All heavy atoms as TSV, in Angstrom:
chain	resi	resn	atom	element	x	y	z
A	1	MET	N	N	-4.954	-25.209	119.900
A	1	MET	CA	C	-4.156	-26.315	119.402
A	1	MET	C	C	-4.038	-27.379	120.547
A	1	MET	O	O	-3.727	-27.041	121.648
A	1	MET	CB	C	-2.788	-25.877	118.955
A	1	MET	CG	C	-1.890	-26.969	118.465
A	1	MET	SD	S	-0.376	-26.284	117.694
A	1	MET	CE	C	-0.216	-27.442	116.407
A	2	THR	N	N	-4.266	-28.641	120.177
A	2	THR	CA	C	-4.162	-29.702	121.246
A	2	THR	C	C	-2.742	-30.239	121.317
A	2	THR	O	O	-1.980	-30.187	120.392
A	2	THR	CB	C	-5.126	-30.820	120.878
A	2	THR	OG1	O	-4.745	-31.375	119.621
A	2	THR	CG2	C	-6.576	-30.343	120.816
A	3	THR	N	N	-2.453	-30.804	122.483
A	3	THR	CA	C	-1.134	-31.395	122.703
A	3	THR	C	C	-1.180	-32.820	122.116
A	3	THR	O	O	-2.095	-33.580	122.374
A	3	THR	CB	C	-0.894	-31.503	124.258
A	3	THR	OG1	O	-0.922	-30.166	124.790
A	3	THR	CG2	C	0.475	-32.115	124.502
A	4	PRO	N	N	-0.182	-33.140	121.344
A	4	PRO	CA	C	-0.139	-34.498	120.736
A	4	PRO	C	C	-0.055	-35.569	121.799
A	4	PRO	O	O	0.547	-35.388	122.888
A	4	PRO	CB	C	1.128	-34.507	119.895
A	4	PRO	CG	C	1.496	-33.093	119.726
A	4	PRO	CD	C	0.961	-32.347	120.885
A	5	ASP	N	N	-0.611	-36.733	121.505
A	5	ASP	CA	C	-0.615	-37.897	122.361
A	5	ASP	C	C	0.631	-38.735	121.909
A	5	ASP	O	O	0.488	-39.615	121.074
A	5	ASP	CB	C	-1.885	-38.692	122.234
A	5	ASP	CG	C	-1.899	-39.862	123.209
A	5	ASP	OD1	O	-1.126	-39.891	124.195
A	5	ASP	OD2	O	-2.774	-40.786	122.961
A	6	TRP	N	N	1.775	-38.386	122.426
A	6	TRP	CA	C	3.048	-39.029	122.007
A	6	TRP	C	C	3.109	-40.479	122.494
A	6	TRP	O	O	2.773	-40.785	123.624
A	6	TRP	CB	C	4.238	-38.287	122.576
A	6	TRP	CG	C	4.397	-36.909	122.038
A	6	TRP	CD1	C	4.116	-35.735	122.706
A	6	TRP	CD2	C	4.802	-36.518	120.700
A	6	TRP	NE1	N	4.338	-34.656	121.844
A	6	TRP	CE2	C	4.801	-35.133	120.660
A	6	TRP	CE3	C	5.214	-37.261	119.559
A	6	TRP	CZ2	C	5.108	-34.400	119.496
A	6	TRP	CZ3	C	5.570	-36.560	118.445
A	6	TRP	CH2	C	5.503	-35.118	118.402
A	7	GLN	N	N	3.678	-41.357	121.618
A	7	GLN	CA	C	3.910	-42.736	121.955
A	7	GLN	C	C	5.358	-43.029	121.636
A	7	GLN	O	O	5.898	-42.628	120.610
A	7	GLN	CB	C	3.007	-43.655	121.123
A	7	GLN	CG	C	1.575	-43.486	121.438
A	7	GLN	CD	C	0.670	-44.461	120.617
A	7	GLN	OE1	O	1.132	-44.969	119.584
A	7	GLN	NE2	N	-0.571	-44.588	121.028
A	8	LYS	N	N	5.992	-43.728	122.587
A	8	LYS	CA	C	7.416	-44.070	122.408
A	8	LYS	C	C	7.556	-45.264	121.469
A	8	LYS	O	O	6.757	-46.196	121.538
A	8	LYS	CB	C	8.017	-44.383	123.784
A	8	LYS	CG	C	9.540	-44.608	123.695
A	8	LYS	CD	C	10.280	-44.722	124.998
A	8	LYS	CE	C	9.607	-45.260	126.222
A	8	LYS	NZ	N	10.479	-45.466	127.336
A	9	SER	N	N	8.615	-45.231	120.666
A	9	SER	CA	C	8.843	-46.327	119.767
A	9	SER	C	C	9.050	-47.628	120.524
A	9	SER	O	O	9.663	-47.668	121.594
A	9	SER	CB	C	10.121	-46.021	118.923
A	9	SER	OG	O	10.581	-47.152	118.291
A	10	SER	N	N	8.544	-48.714	119.956
A	10	SER	CA	C	8.696	-50.063	120.581
A	10	SER	C	C	10.117	-50.513	120.438
A	10	SER	O	O	10.529	-51.477	121.076
A	10	SER	CB	C	7.714	-51.030	120.005
A	10	SER	OG	O	7.948	-51.212	118.614
A	11	TYR	N	N	10.907	-49.933	119.621
A	11	TYR	CA	C	12.314	-50.302	119.391
A	11	TYR	C	C	13.308	-49.495	120.278
A	11	TYR	O	O	14.452	-49.521	120.093
A	11	TYR	CB	C	12.715	-50.146	117.924
A	11	TYR	CG	C	12.094	-51.215	117.047
A	11	TYR	CD1	C	10.907	-50.965	116.404
A	11	TYR	CD2	C	12.673	-52.526	116.978
A	11	TYR	CE1	C	10.317	-51.939	115.618
A	11	TYR	CE2	C	12.080	-53.461	116.181
A	11	TYR	CZ	C	10.906	-53.197	115.521
A	11	TYR	OH	O	10.350	-54.145	114.743
A	12	CYS	N	N	12.727	-48.723	121.162
A	12	CYS	CA	C	13.584	-47.847	122.043
A	12	CYS	C	C	14.201	-48.640	123.146
A	12	CYS	O	O	13.496	-49.388	123.869
A	12	CYS	CB	C	12.704	-46.769	122.625
A	12	CYS	SG	S	13.631	-45.593	123.616
A	13	ALA	N	N	15.473	-48.559	123.266
A	13	ALA	CA	C	16.221	-49.214	124.358
A	13	ALA	C	C	16.139	-48.348	125.578
A	13	ALA	O	O	15.571	-47.247	125.587
A	13	ALA	CB	C	17.673	-49.453	123.990
A	14	GLN	N	N	16.668	-48.806	126.666
A	14	GLN	CA	C	16.776	-47.985	127.895
A	14	GLN	C	C	17.725	-46.858	127.627
A	14	GLN	O	O	18.920	-47.077	127.285
A	14	GLN	CB	C	17.292	-48.876	129.073
A	14	GLN	CG	C	16.403	-50.018	129.415
A	14	GLN	CD	C	15.061	-49.605	129.955
A	14	GLN	OE1	O	14.934	-48.573	130.581
A	14	GLN	NE2	N	14.088	-50.382	129.646
A	15	GLY	N	N	17.257	-45.647	127.701
A	15	GLY	CA	C	18.160	-44.498	127.475
A	15	GLY	C	C	17.362	-43.294	127.118
A	15	GLY	O	O	16.144	-43.276	127.176
A	16	GLU	N	N	18.045	-42.273	126.738
A	16	GLU	CA	C	17.440	-40.939	126.470
A	16	GLU	C	C	17.070	-40.679	125.035
A	16	GLU	O	O	16.267	-39.794	124.789
A	16	GLU	CB	C	18.342	-39.871	127.014
A	16	GLU	CG	C	18.578	-39.873	128.478
A	16	GLU	CD	C	17.244	-39.601	129.239
A	16	GLU	OE1	O	16.517	-38.724	128.842
A	16	GLU	OE2	O	16.989	-40.278	130.247
A	17	ALA	N	N	17.622	-41.348	124.087
A	17	ALA	CA	C	17.475	-41.059	122.675
A	17	ALA	C	C	16.359	-41.994	122.061
A	17	ALA	O	O	16.731	-42.880	121.396
A	17	ALA	CB	C	18.793	-41.156	121.924
A	18	CYS	N	N	15.105	-41.697	122.313
A	18	CYS	CA	C	14.035	-42.510	121.784
A	18	CYS	C	C	13.184	-41.605	120.867
A	18	CYS	O	O	13.039	-40.424	121.079
A	18	CYS	CB	C	13.128	-42.949	122.933
A	18	CYS	SG	S	13.973	-44.044	124.108
A	19	ILE	N	N	12.610	-42.285	119.890
A	19	ILE	CA	C	11.751	-41.580	118.915
A	19	ILE	C	C	10.347	-41.684	119.466
A	19	ILE	O	O	9.891	-42.737	119.914
A	19	ILE	CB	C	11.799	-42.191	117.540
A	19	ILE	CG1	C	13.202	-42.095	116.964
A	19	ILE	CG2	C	10.760	-41.604	116.566
A	19	ILE	CD1	C	13.672	-40.655	116.739
A	20	HIS	N	N	9.619	-40.516	119.460
A	20	HIS	CA	C	8.227	-40.509	119.854
A	20	HIS	C	C	7.422	-40.109	118.671
A	20	HIS	O	O	7.852	-39.300	117.872
A	20	HIS	CB	C	7.997	-39.472	121.003
A	20	HIS	CG	C	8.598	-39.960	122.320
A	20	HIS	ND1	N	7.916	-40.052	123.452
A	20	HIS	CD2	C	9.900	-40.325	122.632
A	20	HIS	CE1	C	8.691	-40.477	124.447
A	20	HIS	NE2	N	9.884	-40.622	123.914
A	21	ILE	N	N	6.237	-40.657	118.518
A	21	ILE	CA	C	5.380	-40.416	117.364
A	21	ILE	C	C	3.954	-40.118	117.848
A	21	ILE	O	O	3.527	-40.587	118.862
A	21	ILE	CB	C	5.356	-41.611	116.409
A	21	ILE	CG1	C	4.583	-41.378	115.189
A	21	ILE	CG2	C	4.873	-42.862	117.087
A	21	ILE	CD1	C	4.738	-42.393	114.088
A	22	ALA	N	N	3.292	-39.263	117.056
A	22	ALA	CA	C	1.891	-38.883	117.360
A	22	ALA	C	C	1.230	-38.597	116.055
A	22	ALA	O	O	1.790	-38.008	115.140
A	22	ALA	CB	C	1.835	-37.676	118.278
A	23	ALA	N	N	-0.052	-39.069	115.951
A	23	ALA	CA	C	-0.890	-38.685	114.780
A	23	ALA	C	C	-1.785	-37.536	115.173
A	23	ALA	O	O	-2.414	-37.577	116.249
A	23	ALA	CB	C	-1.679	-39.908	114.374
A	24	ASP	N	N	-1.901	-36.537	114.335
A	24	ASP	CA	C	-2.622	-35.332	114.681
A	24	ASP	C	C	-3.106	-34.603	113.403
A	24	ASP	O	O	-2.328	-34.166	112.587
A	24	ASP	CB	C	-1.769	-34.420	115.521
A	24	ASP	CG	C	-2.466	-33.200	116.081
A	24	ASP	OD1	O	-3.682	-33.298	116.189
A	24	ASP	OD2	O	-1.768	-32.225	116.446
A	25	HIS	N	N	-4.457	-34.513	113.260
A	25	HIS	CA	C	-5.023	-33.744	112.143
A	25	HIS	C	C	-4.522	-34.069	110.813
A	25	HIS	O	O	-4.069	-33.193	110.078
A	25	HIS	CB	C	-4.935	-32.273	112.449
A	25	HIS	CG	C	-5.498	-31.826	113.759
A	25	HIS	ND1	N	-6.865	-31.793	113.991
A	25	HIS	CD2	C	-4.936	-31.420	114.899
A	25	HIS	CE1	C	-7.104	-31.420	115.246
A	25	HIS	NE2	N	-5.918	-31.214	115.831
A	26	GLY	N	N	-4.409	-35.324	110.444
A	26	GLY	CA	C	-4.041	-35.735	109.131
A	26	GLY	C	C	-2.521	-35.696	108.868
A	26	GLY	O	O	-2.044	-35.817	107.744
A	27	SER	N	N	-1.716	-35.693	109.945
A	27	SER	CA	C	-0.306	-35.769	109.826
A	27	SER	C	C	0.273	-36.663	110.911
A	27	SER	O	O	-0.371	-36.965	111.858
A	27	SER	CB	C	0.382	-34.375	109.884
A	27	SER	OG	O	0.284	-33.856	111.221
A	28	VAL	N	N	1.505	-37.082	110.679
A	28	VAL	CA	C	2.228	-37.910	111.621
A	28	VAL	C	C	3.396	-37.019	112.098
A	28	VAL	O	O	4.193	-36.475	111.310
A	28	VAL	CB	C	2.761	-39.187	110.997
A	28	VAL	CG1	C	3.516	-39.995	111.945
A	28	VAL	CG2	C	1.604	-39.993	110.446
A	29	ALA	N	N	3.555	-36.929	113.388
A	29	ALA	CA	C	4.620	-36.104	114.008
A	29	ALA	C	C	5.671	-37.021	114.689
A	29	ALA	O	O	5.266	-37.991	115.301
A	29	ALA	CB	C	4.023	-35.107	114.978
A	30	LEU	N	N	6.898	-36.617	114.551
A	30	LEU	CA	C	7.977	-37.330	115.245
A	30	LEU	C	C	8.854	-36.377	116.010
A	30	LEU	O	O	9.073	-35.286	115.507
A	30	LEU	CB	C	8.911	-38.072	114.178
A	30	LEU	CG	C	8.186	-39.187	113.444
A	30	LEU	CD1	C	8.117	-38.840	112.024
A	30	LEU	CD2	C	8.998	-40.407	113.663
A	31	THR	N	N	9.335	-36.828	117.152
A	31	THR	CA	C	10.277	-35.992	117.868
A	31	THR	C	C	11.197	-36.931	118.682
A	31	THR	O	O	10.962	-38.138	118.750
A	31	THR	CB	C	9.529	-35.028	118.891
A	31	THR	OG1	O	10.483	-34.115	119.452
A	31	THR	CG2	C	8.822	-35.773	119.964
A	32	GLU	N	N	12.245	-36.407	119.224
A	32	GLU	CA	C	13.239	-37.171	119.967
A	32	GLU	C	C	13.105	-36.900	121.461
A	32	GLU	O	O	13.088	-35.699	121.816
A	32	GLU	CB	C	14.656	-36.882	119.494
A	32	GLU	CG	C	15.715	-37.742	120.087
A	32	GLU	CD	C	17.089	-37.381	119.589
A	32	GLU	OE1	O	17.232	-36.496	118.735
A	32	GLU	OE2	O	17.993	-37.984	120.105
A	33	SER	N	N	13.118	-37.923	122.281
A	33	SER	CA	C	12.909	-37.712	123.733
A	33	SER	C	C	14.067	-37.010	124.404
A	33	SER	O	O	13.858	-36.373	125.446
A	33	SER	CB	C	12.643	-39.035	124.413
A	33	SER	OG	O	13.731	-39.926	124.278
A	34	SER	N	N	15.254	-37.081	123.840
A	34	SER	CA	C	16.409	-36.427	124.521
A	34	SER	C	C	16.344	-34.905	124.353
A	34	SER	O	O	17.057	-34.218	125.050
A	34	SER	CB	C	17.717	-36.940	123.955
A	34	SER	OG	O	17.827	-36.571	122.581
A	35	ASP	N	N	15.449	-34.405	123.485
A	35	ASP	CA	C	15.308	-32.914	123.301
A	35	ASP	C	C	13.824	-32.619	123.174
A	35	ASP	O	O	13.319	-32.320	122.099
A	35	ASP	CB	C	16.055	-32.480	122.053
A	35	ASP	CG	C	16.084	-30.969	121.902
A	35	ASP	OD1	O	15.685	-30.295	122.835
A	35	ASP	OD2	O	16.585	-30.510	120.821
A	36	PRO	N	N	13.099	-32.666	124.285
A	36	PRO	CA	C	11.642	-32.495	124.246
A	36	PRO	C	C	11.176	-31.130	123.726
A	36	PRO	O	O	10.041	-30.990	123.307
A	36	PRO	CB	C	11.203	-32.744	125.683
A	36	PRO	CG	C	12.397	-32.537	126.498
A	36	PRO	CD	C	13.580	-32.890	125.661
A	37	THR	N	N	12.025	-30.128	123.795
A	37	THR	CA	C	11.639	-28.830	123.275
A	37	THR	C	C	12.222	-28.585	121.846
A	37	THR	O	O	12.075	-27.512	121.352
A	37	THR	CB	C	12.173	-27.701	124.197
A	37	THR	OG1	O	13.585	-27.755	124.289
A	37	THR	CG2	C	11.573	-27.793	125.551
A	38	GLY	N	N	12.771	-29.644	121.284
A	38	GLY	CA	C	13.382	-29.493	119.949
A	38	GLY	C	C	12.370	-29.602	118.825
A	38	GLY	O	O	11.159	-29.470	119.009
A	39	ALA	N	N	12.905	-29.795	117.656
A	39	ALA	CA	C	12.089	-29.849	116.431
A	39	ALA	C	C	11.135	-31.016	116.425
A	39	ALA	O	O	11.379	-32.046	116.974
A	39	ALA	CB	C	13.020	-29.906	115.232
A	40	ILE	N	N	10.029	-30.775	115.756
A	40	ILE	CA	C	9.020	-31.844	115.501
A	40	ILE	C	C	8.954	-31.965	113.960
A	40	ILE	O	O	8.692	-30.997	113.261
A	40	ILE	CB	C	7.671	-31.444	116.083
A	40	ILE	CG1	C	7.746	-31.401	117.602
A	40	ILE	CG2	C	6.597	-32.492	115.642
A	40	ILE	CD1	C	6.443	-30.918	118.242
A	41	LEU	N	N	9.175	-33.155	113.494
A	41	LEU	CA	C	9.098	-33.500	112.066
A	41	LEU	C	C	7.695	-33.936	111.778
A	41	LEU	O	O	7.191	-34.757	112.541
A	41	LEU	CB	C	10.104	-34.567	111.752
A	41	LEU	CG	C	10.063	-35.126	110.311
A	41	LEU	CD1	C	10.488	-34.050	109.322
A	41	LEU	CD2	C	10.956	-36.371	110.225
A	42	ARG	N	N	7.083	-33.373	110.740
A	42	ARG	CA	C	5.734	-33.767	110.371
A	42	ARG	C	C	5.732	-34.330	108.991
A	42	ARG	O	O	6.480	-33.882	108.113
A	42	ARG	CB	C	4.735	-32.590	110.385
A	42	ARG	CG	C	4.504	-32.125	111.837
A	42	ARG	CD	C	3.294	-31.173	111.901
A	42	ARG	NE	N	3.142	-30.708	113.239
A	42	ARG	CZ	C	2.461	-31.384	114.180
A	42	ARG	NH1	N	1.941	-32.564	113.911
A	42	ARG	NH2	N	2.327	-30.881	115.384
A	43	ALA	N	N	4.916	-35.355	108.773
A	43	ALA	CA	C	4.836	-36.019	107.469
A	43	ALA	C	C	3.353	-36.422	107.236
A	43	ALA	O	O	2.610	-36.566	108.197
A	43	ALA	CB	C	5.670	-37.318	107.360
A	44	SER	N	N	2.975	-36.561	105.960
A	44	SER	CA	C	1.661	-37.014	105.661
A	44	SER	C	C	1.581	-38.546	105.996
A	44	SER	O	O	2.594	-39.165	106.019
A	44	SER	CB	C	1.326	-36.778	104.202
A	44	SER	OG	O	2.119	-37.655	103.347
A	45	PRO	N	N	0.391	-39.031	106.246
A	45	PRO	CA	C	0.296	-40.459	106.534
A	45	PRO	C	C	0.843	-41.304	105.376
A	45	PRO	O	O	1.504	-42.341	105.627
A	45	PRO	CB	C	-1.225	-40.682	106.667
A	45	PRO	CG	C	-1.738	-39.363	107.201
A	45	PRO	CD	C	-0.873	-38.360	106.450
A	46	SER	N	N	0.679	-40.892	104.109
A	46	SER	CA	C	1.200	-41.692	103.013
A	46	SER	C	C	2.730	-41.632	102.977
A	46	SER	O	O	3.390	-42.651	102.674
A	46	SER	CB	C	0.608	-41.224	101.669
A	46	SER	OG	O	0.913	-39.901	101.415
A	47	ALA	N	N	3.313	-40.504	103.288
A	47	ALA	CA	C	4.791	-40.392	103.343
A	47	ALA	C	C	5.354	-41.234	104.501
A	47	ALA	O	O	6.354	-41.909	104.336
A	47	ALA	CB	C	5.213	-38.964	103.490
A	48	TRP	N	N	4.647	-41.224	105.614
A	48	TRP	CA	C	5.093	-42.023	106.747
A	48	TRP	C	C	5.025	-43.494	106.439
A	48	TRP	O	O	5.965	-44.254	106.701
A	48	TRP	CB	C	4.184	-41.692	107.975
A	48	TRP	CG	C	4.454	-42.585	109.154
A	48	TRP	CD1	C	3.638	-43.535	109.656
A	48	TRP	CD2	C	5.619	-42.617	109.939
A	48	TRP	NE1	N	4.187	-44.155	110.714
A	48	TRP	CE2	C	5.449	-43.583	110.933
A	48	TRP	CE3	C	6.821	-41.900	109.955
A	48	TRP	CZ2	C	6.396	-43.909	111.904
A	48	TRP	CZ3	C	7.800	-42.187	110.911
A	48	TRP	CH2	C	7.543	-43.171	111.878
A	49	ALA	N	N	3.947	-43.943	105.772
A	49	ALA	CA	C	3.785	-45.372	105.362
A	49	ALA	C	C	4.902	-45.763	104.422
A	49	ALA	O	O	5.440	-46.835	104.515
A	49	ALA	CB	C	2.417	-45.541	104.787
A	50	ALA	N	N	5.239	-44.859	103.500
A	50	ALA	CA	C	6.286	-45.194	102.533
A	50	ALA	C	C	7.682	-45.282	103.197
A	50	ALA	O	O	8.452	-46.178	102.911
A	50	ALA	CB	C	6.405	-44.092	101.453
A	51	LEU	N	N	7.930	-44.438	104.219
A	51	LEU	CA	C	9.145	-44.539	104.990
A	51	LEU	C	C	9.234	-45.831	105.734
A	51	LEU	O	O	10.251	-46.545	105.670
A	51	LEU	CB	C	9.248	-43.359	105.973
A	51	LEU	CG	C	10.430	-43.425	106.938
A	51	LEU	CD1	C	11.730	-43.361	106.208
A	51	LEU	CD2	C	10.336	-42.318	107.991
A	52	ILE	N	N	8.150	-46.202	106.412
A	52	ILE	CA	C	8.127	-47.455	107.227
A	52	ILE	C	C	8.322	-48.681	106.271
A	52	ILE	O	O	9.093	-49.578	106.541
A	52	ILE	CB	C	6.848	-47.550	108.029
A	52	ILE	CG1	C	6.798	-46.484	109.074
A	52	ILE	CG2	C	6.776	-48.923	108.655
A	52	ILE	CD1	C	8.002	-46.487	110.050
A	53	ARG	N	N	7.627	-48.659	105.122
A	53	ARG	CA	C	7.730	-49.762	104.147
A	53	ARG	C	C	9.190	-49.861	103.676
A	53	ARG	O	O	9.741	-50.969	103.619
A	53	ARG	CB	C	6.769	-49.475	102.982
A	53	ARG	CG	C	6.707	-50.612	102.036
A	53	ARG	CD	C	5.606	-50.379	100.946
A	53	ARG	NE	N	5.618	-49.053	100.397
A	53	ARG	CZ	C	4.658	-48.106	100.624
A	53	ARG	NH1	N	3.737	-48.351	101.469
A	53	ARG	NH2	N	4.749	-46.946	100.054
A	54	THR	N	N	9.842	-48.735	103.332
A	54	THR	CA	C	11.242	-48.708	102.892
A	54	THR	C	C	12.141	-49.255	103.985
A	54	THR	O	O	13.047	-50.024	103.666
A	54	THR	CB	C	11.638	-47.312	102.407
A	54	THR	OG1	O	10.753	-46.947	101.405
A	54	THR	CG2	C	13.059	-47.319	101.975
A	55	VAL	N	N	11.966	-48.813	105.199
A	55	VAL	CA	C	12.865	-49.245	106.300
A	55	VAL	C	C	12.708	-50.776	106.490
A	55	VAL	O	O	13.683	-51.486	106.628
A	55	VAL	CB	C	12.500	-48.520	107.562
A	55	VAL	CG1	C	13.179	-49.165	108.831
A	55	VAL	CG2	C	12.917	-47.056	107.495
A	56	LYS	N	N	11.456	-51.278	106.456
A	56	LYS	CA	C	11.261	-52.726	106.627
A	56	LYS	C	C	11.882	-53.500	105.459
A	56	LYS	O	O	12.491	-54.537	105.689
A	56	LYS	CB	C	9.699	-53.035	106.697
A	56	LYS	CG	C	9.146	-52.624	108.021
A	56	LYS	CD	C	7.705	-52.941	108.052
A	56	LYS	CE	C	7.079	-52.628	109.428
A	56	LYS	NZ	N	5.627	-52.977	109.437
A	57	GLU	N	N	11.702	-53.033	104.225
A	57	GLU	CA	C	12.332	-53.748	103.081
A	57	GLU	C	C	13.837	-53.680	103.170
A	57	GLU	O	O	14.492	-54.701	102.869
A	57	GLU	CB	C	11.863	-53.052	101.784
A	57	GLU	CG	C	10.406	-53.329	101.443
A	57	GLU	CD	C	9.917	-52.530	100.281
A	57	GLU	OE1	O	10.669	-51.725	99.728
A	57	GLU	OE2	O	8.729	-52.668	99.901
A	58	THR	N	N	14.417	-52.628	103.552
A	58	THR	CA	C	15.873	-52.541	103.697
A	58	THR	C	C	16.349	-53.476	104.852
A	58	THR	O	O	17.364	-54.161	104.645
A	58	THR	CB	C	16.274	-51.070	104.057
A	58	THR	OG1	O	15.844	-50.198	103.045
A	58	THR	CG2	C	17.809	-50.936	104.179
A	59	HIS	N	N	15.601	-53.510	105.935
A	59	HIS	CA	C	15.965	-54.399	107.014
A	59	HIS	C	C	15.883	-55.856	106.580
A	59	HIS	O	O	16.750	-56.688	106.951
A	59	HIS	CB	C	15.040	-54.161	108.223
A	59	HIS	CG	C	15.332	-55.039	109.401
A	59	HIS	ND1	N	16.533	-55.096	110.048
A	59	HIS	CD2	C	14.523	-55.893	110.048
A	59	HIS	CE1	C	16.491	-55.975	110.996
A	59	HIS	NE2	N	15.249	-56.465	111.083
A	60	ASP	N	N	14.878	-56.211	105.835
A	60	ASP	CA	C	14.692	-57.608	105.384
A	60	ASP	C	C	15.790	-58.040	104.415
A	60	ASP	O	O	16.175	-59.194	104.363
A	60	ASP	CB	C	13.337	-57.791	104.677
A	60	ASP	CG	C	12.164	-57.706	105.686
A	60	ASP	OD1	O	12.443	-57.833	106.904
A	60	ASP	OD2	O	11.047	-57.502	105.217
A	61	HIS	N	N	16.335	-57.057	103.661
A	61	HIS	CA	C	17.406	-57.454	102.710
A	61	HIS	C	C	18.818	-57.106	103.227
A	61	HIS	O	O	19.787	-57.317	102.530
A	61	HIS	CB	C	17.186	-56.583	101.417
A	61	HIS	CG	C	15.909	-56.964	100.670
A	61	HIS	ND1	N	14.938	-56.068	100.539
A	61	HIS	CD2	C	15.523	-58.114	100.175
A	61	HIS	CE1	C	13.917	-56.648	99.883
A	61	HIS	NE2	N	14.249	-57.872	99.675
A	62	GLY	N	N	18.898	-56.619	104.393
A	62	GLY	CA	C	20.120	-56.089	104.922
A	62	GLY	C	C	21.044	-56.930	105.665
A	62	GLY	O	O	22.174	-56.826	105.791
């Protein structure tokens, strides 16, 4: 198993609680930088795209 190539969110402020994301073998993985040994959430690319679309739509109307 390969180590994911984590990228920090561009919306991360200076601090410890940042979201990191990696694409790996047909899934999108998310984790939090303040707990590097914690849980990794995995989603399909289509579920990830739906989440991002919903967040953007909510932000635009919010």
